[in-house]
N, C-alpha and C positions, 0 to 999 in steps of 0.2 A: 236234463236238457244240456245241450253242449253249445258253447258259443266260441267265436274265433277271437284270439287275442294275439296280436302280432303275427298273423298268418298261420296260427296253430289252433286246433280245436281244443278247448279246455272245458272240463266239466265244472259246472257251477256248484254242484253239490259236493261238499267234502274236499275241498282243496282248491277252490278257484284262486284265492290269494297266494297260496304256496305255488300253485302252477304258474301264476304270473311272475312270481319271484324267480323260479327256475328258467322261465323263458328269458327274463332280463338277464340273469347270470349267464346263460348260454350265449346270448347276443354279445355280452361284454367280455366274453372269454375267460371268466373266473368261475367256471364250474367247480363244484365240489369234487375233489379227486380222492382216490385211495392213496395211502402213503406211497407205494411203490410208483404210481402215476406222478405223485408230487415231486419224487426224486429225480425222475426222468425229465420231468418238466423244468426242475431248477437246474439240472445238469445241461440241459440244451440251452436254456436262456443264459447260463454262465459262459458256455462255449461261444455263444454268439457275441457276448459282451467282452470276452477276454482280450481280443486284440486292442480294444480301446482302452481297457484297464491298464494293460502292460504298456501301452504307449504313453499313458499319463504317468505311470510309475517311472519310466525312463526319463521323461521330461523333468519330474521333480527330482530324481536322482542326479541328473546333469546339472540342476541348479544348486547341488549341494546338500540335499536332504539325506542324512544318514539313515533314518529309519525306512525311507524308500529304497535305498541302496541295498540295505540288510534284506528287505522283503524280496527284492529282485534276485539277490543271490540265493535266498532260500528256494525261491520259485524255479531258478535255474538249475539248482543242485550244486551250486559253486560253494556252499557252505560245508560240504562234506569233505573229509580229508581225502584228496585224490593225489597228494604229492608222493612221489616216490621214495622220498626220505621219511623213514619211521620216527616218528616224534616221541612215542613212548617206548620205555625200555621193555624188552621181552622179559618175561619172568623167568628167572633161573630156577630150574627144578633140580633137585637132588638126583643123582644117577641111581637107576634101578639096579637090583642085585645082579643081573646079567652083565650090565656095563661095568660094575665094580669087578666081577670076576674076570671079565676080559682085560681090564686095566692091570689086575693082579698078575694074570698070565704073561703079559707084555713085559711087565717089570721083572718077573721071574726069568723069562727068556733073555732079557737084556743083561740081567745079573749074571746068567750062565755064560753068556757071551763074553763079558768082560773078565770072569774069572778064568775062562779057558784061554784067552788071549794073554792074561797075566802070567801063566804058566810057561 
């Protein structure tokens, strides 16, 4: 036999209580979701709340809160090295065989040029 609970027909046999719980959960908006639905739901809710969160972070950073300022810098991407000045030294690598041979040829030509001008 079926009866109506909150506008829905519910079977009394084998799940009347569970069906009522599902109806209550659906009405309250906290239905059980699959993991991918939970991520989408969480992202959507975060996107809705983000402007308020950022405004609060800015207010606290203006009052002098260092952790809030650091979090804002990380959120805005200002913590990454974007300066044109290179702060780390470039690694020096040993010249390869081709480079060594080219340098030797240049030195040989320069030596030949100097010896011919000395004569």
